[in-house]
C-alpha positions as a printed Julia matrix, in Angstrom:
51×3 Matrix{Float64}:
 14.99  -23.06   -1.63
 12.44  -20.36   -0.93
  9.8   -19.11   -3.28
  8.42  -15.63   -3.31
  4.65  -15.57   -3.03
  2.99  -12.74   -4.91
 -0.23  -11.55   -3.29
 -3.38  -11.91   -5.31
 -4.89   -8.94   -7.13
 -7.73   -8.89   -4.61
 -5.27   -8.82   -1.7
 -3.32   -5.99   -3.34
 -6.49   -4.0    -3.97
 -7.61   -4.52   -0.37
 -4.25   -3.43    1.05
 -4.15   -0.43   -1.28
 -7.55    0.71    0.01
 -6.32    0.3     3.6
 -3.2     2.35    2.89
 -5.22    5.07    1.15
 -7.57    5.25    4.14
 -4.65    5.35    6.58
 -2.93    8.01    4.48
 -6.01   10.25    4.51
 -6.21    9.85    8.28
 -2.48   10.5     8.73
 -2.65   13.73    6.75
 -5.01   15.07    9.42
 -3.86   13.38   12.6
 -0.4    11.88   12.12
  1.71   13.83    9.61
  4.92   12.0    10.56
  3.52    8.83    8.93
  2.52   10.44    5.62
  5.85    9.76    3.89
  5.96    6.07    4.8
  2.34    5.53    3.76
  2.9     7.39    0.49
  5.86    5.12   -0.28
  3.84    1.99    0.53
  1.01    3.24   -1.7
  3.45    3.72   -4.61
  4.86    0.24   -4.08
  1.41   -1.35   -4.04
  0.34    0.58   -7.13
  3.47   -0.67   -8.92
  2.73   -4.27   -7.97
 -0.88   -3.86   -9.06
  0.15   -2.33  -12.41
  2.5    -5.26  -13.17
 -0.39   -7.73  -13.0
């Protein structure tokens, strides 16, 4: 039996800030990563909102 570990609110907030920073950088320097980072940001925001 495996259990799914939900990250803490602090961990989610930290990762969300990292993704936002990476997304801003990607928009300038790495446009091929923008879509993936945007999707990760949406996912993290959804997890954060469910808390």
